C-alpha positions as CSV (number, residue, x, y, z in Angstrom):
1,X,103.7,123.2,85.1
2,X,107.2,123.4,86.5
3,X,109.9,121.2,85.1
4,X,113.7,120.8,85.4
5,X,115.5,119.3,82.5
6,X,119.0,117.8,82.6
7,X,121.0,116.6,79.6
8,X,122.4,113.2,80.7
9,X,125.0,110.7,79.6
10,X,122.8,108.2,81.4
11,X,120.2,108.1,84.1
12,X,118.1,105.6,86.0
13,X,115.4,105.4,88.6
14,X,115.3,102.8,91.3
15,X,112.5,101.9,93.7
16,X,113.3,99.6,96.6
17,X,116.6,98.6,94.9
18,X,114.9,97.7,91.6
19,X,115.5,99.7,88.4
20,X,112.1,100.9,87.0
21,X,113.4,103.1,84.2
22,X,116.8,103.8,82.6
23,X,118.2,105.7,79.6
24,X,121.5,106.2,77.9
25,X,122.3,109.6,76.4
26,X,119.2,111.9,76.5
27,X,117.2,114.0,78.8
28,X,116.0,113.6,82.4
29,X,112.8,115.5,83.0
30,X,111.6,116.2,86.5
31,X,107.9,117.3,86.4
32,X,105.6,119.1,88.9
33,X,102.0,119.9,88.2
34,X,100.5,123.1,89.7
35,X,96.8,123.4,90.7
36,X,95.7,125.4,87.6
37,X,97.5,123.0,85.1
38,X,95.7,121.0,82.5
39,X,96.6,118.5,79.8
40,X,97.3,121.5,77.6
41,X,100.4,122.3,79.7
42,X,101.5,118.7,79.6
43,X,101.4,118.8,75.8
44,X,103.2,122.1,75.6
45,X,105.9,120.8,78.0
46,X,106.6,117.8,75.9
47,X,106.6,119.9,72.7
48,X,109.2,122.2,74.3
49,X,111.3,119.4,75.7
50,X,111.5,117.4,72.5
51,X,112.3,120.5,70.4
52,X,115.0,122.0,72.7
53,X,118.4,122.0,70.9
54,X,120.7,121.1,73.8
55,X,122.9,118.4,72.1
56,X,126.1,119.1,70.2
57,X,126.2,119.1,66.4
58,X,129.4,118.3,64.4
59,X,130.8,121.7,65.1
60,X,130.3,121.2,68.9
61,X,127.5,123.7,69.2
62,X,124.3,123.0,71.1
63,X,122.1,122.7,68.0
64,X,120.4,119.3,68.1
65,X,117.3,118.0,69.9
66,X,116.8,114.8,71.7
67,X,114.8,113.6,68.8
68,X,117.5,114.4,66.3
69,X,120.1,112.4,68.2
70,X,117.8,109.5,69.0
71,X,118.2,110.0,72.7
72,X,116.1,108.7,75.6
73,X,113.7,110.7,77.8
74,X,113.4,109.7,81.5
75,X,110.4,111.4,83.1
76,X,110.2,111.6,86.9
77,X,107.5,113.3,89.1
78,X,108.9,115.7,91.6
79,X,106.4,117.8,93.6
80,X,109.3,119.5,95.5
81,X,109.8,121.7,92.4
82,X,106.9,123.8,93.8
83,X,108.7,124.4,97.1
84,X,108.2,127.8,98.6
85,X,111.1,128.6,100.9
86,X,110.3,132.3,101.5
87,X,109.4,131.9,105.1
88,X,110.9,129.7,107.9
89,X,113.2,126.8,107.4
90,X,110.6,124.2,106.3
91,X,109.5,124.4,102.7
92,X,105.8,124.7,101.8
93,X,104.6,122.6,98.9
94,X,101.2,124.2,98.7
95,X,102.1,125.3,95.1
96,X,102.0,121.7,93.9
97,X,98.7,120.2,92.6
98,X,96.8,117.9,94.9
99,X,98.0,114.3,94.5
100,X,95.1,113.0,92.4
101,X,95.4,115.9,89.9
102,X,99.3,115.7,90.0
103,X,99.2,112.0,89.1
104,X,96.7,112.5,86.3
105,X,98.8,115.3,84.8
106,X,102.0,113.3,85.2
107,X,100.4,110.4,83.3
108,X,99.3,112.9,80.6
109,X,102.9,114.1,80.3
110,X,104.0,110.4,79.9
111,X,101.3,109.6,77.4
112,X,102.1,112.6,75.3
113,X,105.9,111.8,75.4
114,X,105.3,108.2,74.4
115,X,103.1,109.2,71.5
116,X,105.8,111.5,70.2
117,X,109.1,109.9,71.0
118,X,110.3,106.3,70.8
119,X,112.4,106.0,73.9
120,X,110.5,107.1,77.1
121,X,111.1,105.7,80.5
122,X,109.7,106.8,83.8
123,X,109.7,106.7,87.6
124,X,106.5,106.0,89.6
125,X,104.3,108.8,90.8
126,X,104.3,109.1,94.6
127,X,107.1,106.6,95.1
128,X,110.2,107.1,97.1
129,X,112.8,106.9,94.3
130,X,116.6,107.0,94.0
131,X,117.5,108.8,90.8
132,X,121.0,108.1,89.5
133,X,122.2,110.8,87.1
134,X,125.3,111.4,85.1
135,X,124.6,115.0,84.0
136,X,126.3,115.8,80.7
137,X,127.9,119.2,80.5
138,X,126.5,119.9,83.0
139,X,123.4,121.2,81.3
140,X,120.4,121.9,83.6
141,X,117.4,124.0,82.4
142,X,114.4,125.1,84.5
143,X,111.1,125.2,82.5
144,X,107.8,126.8,83.5
145,X,104.8,126.2,81.2
146,X,101.8,128.4,81.7
């Protein structure tokens, strides 16, 4: 599973001009399932994300997790994280899981996140979305879960 994590001051997802998910301070998580992924990778991803210490403590050091600060988690599906740009000028997305499997695993990520964290919002799988982000730091971390 491929993911991109951003620490945000706030973020929201709109579909056709309507807000479908929004958070204040917290984490924005872009997620892409790969063909060999299972629910195990979804659980490991959420464990990693909820435990990452990327928020400042009283001394200003990145030493607190999103759970410790009571922040939000906004999860957005993004198959383009699997882009292969090695040849030509048009990316290949063959590295992404097929749509049915990708949606099932995206829903598994969401279910796991909602079971473990009180503030979880999401985009909509397969929708054309506008993601509004105020990246805090900026802090952006790529994650690969095998």
